[in-house]
N, CA and C atoms as an extended XYZ file, in Angstrom:
297
Properties=species:S:1:pos:R:3:atomname:S:1:resname:S:1:resid:I:1 pbc="F F F"
N       -89.403      102.325      204.620 N   MET     1
C       -89.563      103.677      203.772 CA  MET     1
C       -88.168      104.362      204.180 C   MET     1
N       -87.631      104.948      203.374 N   ALA     2
C       -86.292      105.706      203.425 CA  ALA     2
C       -86.471      107.212      203.858 C   ALA     2
N       -86.055      107.441      204.902 N   SER     3
C       -86.006      108.738      205.670 CA  SER     3
C       -85.378      109.682      204.472 C   SER     3
N       -85.980      110.906      204.893 N   LYS     4
C       -85.755      112.081      204.027 CA  LYS     4
C       -84.242      112.335      204.347 C   LYS     4
N       -83.593      112.975      203.470 N   PRO     5
C       -82.086      113.846      203.672 CA  PRO     5
C       -82.240      114.997      204.324 C   PRO     5
N       -81.670      115.163      205.377 N   GLN     6
C       -81.763      116.634      205.975 CA  GLN     6
C       -80.900      117.634      205.410 C   GLN     6
N       -81.559      118.595      205.425 N   ALA     7
C       -81.416      119.858      204.958 CA  ALA     7
C       -80.108      120.389      205.239 C   ALA     7
N       -79.152      120.935      204.276 N   GLU     8
C       -77.849      121.611      204.808 CA  GLU     8
C       -78.081      122.896      205.470 C   GLU     8
N       -77.356      123.050      206.304 N   VAL     9
C       -77.377      124.598      207.044 CA  VAL     9
C       -76.130      125.115      206.870 C   VAL     9
N       -75.744      126.062      206.254 N   ILE    10
C       -74.840      126.915      205.967 CA  ILE    10
C       -74.960      128.246      206.751 C   ILE    10
N       -73.866      128.792      207.145 N   GLN    11
C       -74.049      129.799      208.124 CA  GLN    11
C       -72.591      130.584      207.974 C   GLN    11
N       -72.892      131.918      208.200 N   GLU    12
C       -71.598      132.870      207.655 CA  GLU    12
C       -70.874      132.958      209.233 C   GLU    12
N       -69.800      133.414      209.029 N   TRP    13
C       -68.962      133.689      210.359 CA  TRP    13
C       -69.534      134.835      210.745 C   TRP    13
N       -69.690      135.004      211.962 N   ALA    14
C       -70.301      136.229      212.683 CA  ALA    14
C       -69.126      137.345      212.982 C   ALA    14
N       -68.002      137.293      212.803 N   ASP    15
C       -67.048      137.975      212.951 CA  ASP    15
C       -67.091      139.223      211.789 C   ASP    15
N       -66.839      140.648      212.602 N   PHE    16
C       -67.056      141.564      211.807 CA  PHE    16
C       -66.115      141.718      210.426 C   PHE    16
N       -64.894      141.414      210.554 N   ASP    17
C       -63.782      140.858      209.247 CA  ASP    17
C       -63.861      139.255      208.780 C   ASP    17
N       -64.884      139.099      208.689 N   SER    18
C       -64.759      137.559      208.110 CA  SER    18
C       -64.712      137.348      206.702 C   SER    18
N       -65.154      138.565      205.911 N   ALA    19
C       -64.987      138.764      204.384 CA  ALA    19
C       -65.898      137.792      203.880 C   ALA    19
N       -66.967      137.700      204.515 N   GLY    20
C       -68.258      136.568      203.648 CA  GLY    20
C       -67.936      135.140      203.743 C   GLY    20
N       -67.190      134.805      204.609 N   TYR    21
C       -66.645      133.310      204.692 CA  TYR    21
C       -68.012      132.463      205.266 C   TYR    21
N       -67.928      131.382      204.890 N   SER    22
C       -69.429      130.589      205.402 CA  SER    22
C       -68.851      129.080      205.508 C   SER    22
N       -69.704      128.646      206.366 N   PHE    23
C       -69.379      127.245      206.886 CA  PHE    23
C       -70.810      126.261      206.883 C   PHE    23
N       -70.559      124.400      206.334 N   GLU    24
C       -71.622      123.795      206.916 CA  GLU    24
C       -71.512      123.680      208.282 C   GLU    24
N       -72.803      123.909      208.838 N   ARG    25
C       -73.069      123.668      210.156 CA  ARG    25
C       -72.816      122.258      210.950 C   ARG    25
N       -73.296      121.093      210.049 N   GLY    26
C       -73.114      119.997      210.515 CA  GLY    26
C       -71.598      118.999      210.283 C   GLY    26
N       -71.202      119.911      209.211 N   ARG    27
C       -69.805      119.383      209.279 CA  ARG    27
C       -68.886      119.807      210.168 C   ARG    27
N       -69.080      121.219      210.464 N   MET    28
C       -68.035      121.811      211.687 CA  MET    28
C       -68.526      121.132      213.017 C   MET    28
N       -69.601      120.805      213.261 N   GLU    29
C       -69.684      120.308      214.537 CA  GLU    29
C       -68.945      118.965      214.705 C   GLU    29
N       -69.333      117.850      213.480 N   LYS    30
C       -68.588      116.735      213.858 CA  LYS    30
C       -67.298      117.150      213.809 C   LYS    30
N       -66.464      117.790      212.899 N   THR    31
C       -64.870      117.923      213.064 CA  THR    31
C       -64.635      118.305      214.507 C   THR    31
N       -65.488      119.303      215.063 N   VAL    32
C       -64.932      120.162      216.294 CA  VAL    32
C       -65.313      118.580      217.235 C   VAL    32
N       -66.400      118.095      217.592 N   GLN    33
C       -66.581      116.658      218.342 CA  GLN    33
C       -65.153      116.155      218.526 C   GLN    33
N       -64.888      115.613      217.001 N   SER    34
C       -63.986      114.432      216.915 CA  SER    34
C       -62.544      115.065      217.358 C   SER    34
N       -62.337      116.172      217.073 N   LEU    35
C       -60.721      116.937      217.659 CA  LEU    35
C       -61.098      117.174      219.064 C   LEU    35
N       -62.121      117.553      219.807 N   CYS    36
C       -62.114      117.630      221.348 CA  CYS    36
C       -62.382      116.289      221.762 C   CYS    36
N       -63.256      115.325      221.336 N   PHE    37
C       -63.685      114.164      222.065 CA  PHE    37
C       -63.653      113.039      221.560 C   PHE    37
N       -63.169      112.992      220.224 N   GLY    38
C       -62.888      111.518      219.597 CA  GLY    38
C       -61.519      110.740      219.866 C   GLY    38
N       -61.368      109.874      219.224 N   ASP    39
C       -59.864      109.114      219.504 CA  ASP    39
C       -58.625      109.790      219.286 C   ASP    39
N       -58.525      110.914      218.298 N   ASN    40
C       -57.527      111.633      218.026 CA  ASN    40
C       -57.715      113.019      218.717 C   ASN    40
N       -58.261      113.063      219.802 N   ALA    41
C       -58.295      114.238      220.542 CA  ALA    41
C       -57.189      115.200      220.760 C   ALA    41
N       -57.328      116.337      220.787 N   ALA    42
C       -55.741      117.099      220.801 CA  ALA    42
C       -55.603      116.971      222.575 C   ALA    42
N       -54.375      116.610      222.639 N   THR    43
C       -53.779      116.648      224.099 CA  THR    43
C       -52.349      117.312      224.130 C   THR    43
N       -52.381      118.253      225.222 N   VAL    44
C       -51.102      119.019      225.584 CA  VAL    44
C       -50.427      117.984      226.010 C   VAL    44
N       -49.082      118.213      225.395 N   PRO    45
C       -47.719      117.149      226.089 CA  PRO    45
C       -47.671      117.519      227.382 C   PRO    45
N       -47.191      116.593      227.999 N   PRO    46
C       -46.845      116.794      229.822 CA  PRO    46
C       -45.851      117.839      230.081 C   PRO    46
N       -44.860      118.068      229.112 N   HIS    47
C       -43.831      119.006      229.493 CA  HIS    47
C       -44.419      120.647      229.140 C   HIS    47
N       -45.275      120.554      228.156 N   ILE    48
C       -46.208      121.671      227.914 CA  ILE    48
C       -47.158      122.314      229.210 C   ILE    48
N       -47.603      120.943      229.514 N   ALA    49
C       -48.803      121.125      230.437 CA  ALA    49
C       -48.441      121.453      232.088 C   ALA    49
N       -47.036      121.217      232.459 N   ALA    50
C       -46.312      121.373      233.664 CA  ALA    50
C       -46.280      122.890      233.511 C   ALA    50
N       -46.085      123.546      232.664 N   GLY    51
C       -46.112      125.082      232.530 CA  GLY    51
C       -44.477      125.383      233.035 C   GLY    51
N       -44.213      126.670      232.933 N   PRO    52
C       -42.601      126.999      233.054 CA  PRO    52
C       -42.009      126.927      234.456 C   PRO    52
N       -42.893      126.823      235.589 N   SER    53
C       -42.406      126.291      236.794 CA  SER    53
C       -41.977      125.060      237.211 C   SER    53
N       -42.633      124.215      236.058 N   ALA    54
C       -42.661      122.727      236.084 CA  ALA    54
C       -42.466      122.021      237.547 C   ALA    54
N       -43.589      122.426      238.467 N   GLY    55
C       -44.015      121.578      239.580 CA  GLY    55
C       -43.521      122.615      240.930 C   GLY    55
N       -42.626      123.726      240.497 N   GLN    56
C       -42.241      124.494      241.502 CA  GLN    56
C       -43.037      125.159      242.249 C   GLN    56
N       -43.153      125.897      243.489 N   LYS    57
C       -44.097      126.696      243.833 CA  LYS    57
C       -43.297      127.975      244.081 C   LYS    57
N       -44.121      128.805      243.227 N   LEU    58
C       -43.702      130.342      242.975 CA  LEU    58
C       -44.566      131.217      243.758 C   LEU    58
N       -44.137      132.023      244.835 N   LYS    59
C       -44.810      132.831      245.214 CA  LYS    59
C       -45.712      133.870      244.611 C   LYS    59
N       -47.069      133.725      244.717 N   LYS    60
C       -47.951      134.662      243.940 CA  LYS    60
C       -47.434      136.181      243.987 C   LYS    60
N       -47.170      136.821      245.556 N   ASP    61
C       -46.511      138.058      245.536 CA  ASP    61
C       -45.676      138.676      244.662 C   ASP    61
N       -44.616      137.538      244.319 N   ASP    62
C       -43.286      137.540      243.501 CA  ASP    62
C       -43.791      137.752      242.015 C   ASP    62
N       -44.625      137.091      241.644 N   VAL    63
C       -45.009      137.257      240.430 CA  VAL    63
C       -45.553      138.549      240.216 C   VAL    63
N       -46.657      138.643      240.802 N   GLU    64
C       -47.532      139.781      240.771 CA  GLU    64
C       -46.496      141.265      240.507 C   GLU    64
N       -45.346      141.177      241.544 N   PHE    65
C       -44.552      142.292      241.975 CA  PHE    65
C       -43.635      142.278      240.582 C   PHE    65
N       -43.423      141.576      239.918 N   ILE    66
C       -42.703      141.445      238.672 CA  ILE    66
C       -43.451      142.129      237.395 C   ILE    66
N       -44.542      141.642      237.500 N   VAL    67
C       -45.801      141.920      236.259 CA  VAL    67
C       -45.913      143.383      236.476 C   VAL    67
N       -46.350      143.910      237.737 N   SER    68
C       -46.688      145.374      237.892 CA  SER    68
C       -45.598      145.893      237.634 C   SER    68
N       -44.390      145.999      238.264 N   GLU    69
C       -43.126      146.925      238.261 CA  GLU    69
C       -42.255      146.858      236.957 C   GLU    69
N       -42.437      145.567      236.339 N   LEU    70
C       -41.711      145.678      235.109 CA  LEU    70
C       -42.289      145.500      233.921 C   LEU    70
N       -43.474      145.474      233.824 N   LEU    71
C       -44.835      145.419      232.773 CA  LEU    71
C       -44.184      144.165      231.830 C   LEU    71
N       -43.983      143.360      232.356 N   VAL    72
C       -43.762      141.835      231.638 CA  VAL    72
C       -44.990      140.933      231.988 C   VAL    72
N       -45.117      140.000      230.672 N   SER    73
C       -46.232      139.029      231.151 CA  SER    73
C       -46.099      138.161      232.357 C   SER    73
N       -46.962      137.425      232.725 N   ARG    74
C       -47.214      136.838      233.647 CA  ARG    74
C       -46.398      135.577      233.382 C   ARG    74
N       -46.091      135.311      231.943 N   GLN    75
C       -45.692      133.808      231.608 CA  GLN    75
C       -44.146      134.040      231.750 C   GLN    75
N       -43.750      135.356      231.283 N   VAL    76
C       -42.222      135.765      231.429 CA  VAL    76
C       -41.721      135.700      232.902 C   VAL    76
N       -42.767      136.460      233.485 N   ALA    77
C       -42.479      136.720      235.257 CA  ALA    77
C       -42.136      135.231      235.711 C   ALA    77
N       -43.242      134.330      235.535 N   GLU    78
C       -43.046      132.796      235.967 CA  GLU    78
C       -42.010      131.994      235.347 C   GLU    78
N       -41.638      132.347      234.364 N   ALA    79
C       -40.527      131.650      233.717 CA  ALA    79
C       -39.253      131.894      233.970 C   ALA    79
N       -39.255      133.319      234.479 N   THR    80
C       -37.605      133.922      235.084 CA  THR    80
C       -37.689      133.545      236.691 C   THR    80
N       -38.583      133.488      237.173 N   LEU    81
C       -38.635      133.098      238.475 CA  LEU    81
C       -38.401      131.377      238.741 C   LEU    81
N       -39.044      130.622      237.618 N   ALA    82
C       -38.767      129.239      237.774 CA  ALA    82
C       -37.390      128.902      237.532 C   ALA    82
N       -36.537      129.672      236.592 N   LYS    83
C       -35.261      129.512      236.077 CA  LYS    83
C       -34.455      129.654      237.265 C   LYS    83
N       -34.755      130.734      238.158 N   HIS    84
C       -33.815      131.080      239.277 CA  HIS    84
C       -34.503      130.584      240.750 C   HIS    84
N       -35.397      129.327      240.330 N   LYS    85
C       -35.815      128.305      241.521 CA  LYS    85
C       -36.665      129.443      242.352 C   LYS    85
N       -37.160      130.758      241.859 N   GLY    86
C       -38.146      131.345      243.128 CA  GLY    86
C       -37.107      132.303      243.441 C   GLY    86
N       -35.831      132.605      243.335 N   ASP    87
C       -35.174      133.711      243.805 CA  ASP    87
C       -35.555      134.864      243.124 C   ASP    87
N       -36.086      135.832      243.862 N   LEU    88
C       -36.501      137.182      243.398 CA  LEU    88
C       -35.725      138.245      242.896 C   LEU    88
N       -34.464      137.979      243.595 N   GLU    89
C       -33.417      139.006      243.388 CA  GLU    89
C       -32.726      138.563      241.976 C   GLU    89
N       -32.528      137.476      241.962 N   LYS    90
C       -31.758      136.879      240.702 CA  LYS    90
C       -32.584      136.965      239.521 C   LYS    90
N       -33.939      136.910      239.754 N   ALA    91
C       -34.903      136.950      238.643 CA  ALA    91
C       -35.087      138.496      238.279 C   ALA    91
N       -35.045      139.389      239.159 N   LEU    92
C       -35.411      140.645      238.825 CA  LEU    92
C       -33.813      141.502      238.230 C   LEU    92
N       -32.665      140.475      238.596 N   GLY    93
C       -31.266      141.067      237.989 CA  GLY    93
C       -31.679      140.481      236.571 C   GLY    93
N       -32.020      139.552      236.128 N   GLU    94
C       -32.022      139.043      234.752 CA  GLU    94
C       -32.814      139.771      233.985 C   GLU    94
N       -34.217      140.226      234.669 N   LEU    95
C       -35.050      141.105      233.624 CA  LEU    95
C       -34.657      142.181      233.400 C   LEU    95
N       -33.875      142.981      234.523 N   VAL    96
C       -33.544      144.472      234.136 CA  VAL    96
C       -32.290      144.425      233.322 C   VAL    96
N       -31.102      143.406      233.627 N   SER    97
C       -29.836      143.546      232.781 CA  SER    97
C       -30.033      142.571      231.490 C   SER    97
N       -30.714      141.796      231.546 N   GLY    98
C       -30.924      140.805      230.478 CA  GLY    98
C       -30.409      139.728      230.975 C   GLY    98
N       -30.208      138.452      229.861 N   PRO    99
C       -29.465      137.471      230.297 CA  PRO    99
C       -28.024      137.215      230.115 C   PRO    99
């Protein structure tokens, strides 16, 4: 005996500004599973996964100081410190005066 086909579940995005877009739940779940866990799962290249410090040890206090005093993002602070091999004075000099 053949099994009955399952009903298709159509959902709408819950976002406030979704403009009424909807999606088929089963297809969405299959696609997300294949992207995250399948053979072609998305992976981060090693040079990006290493981050801007690329294995260097940066002092947390130095990063926090730059972020709080110069109001730059943590990524910018870490990248600048890494560029100057953790030297806070050189990093501050570049951020204040430019490259």
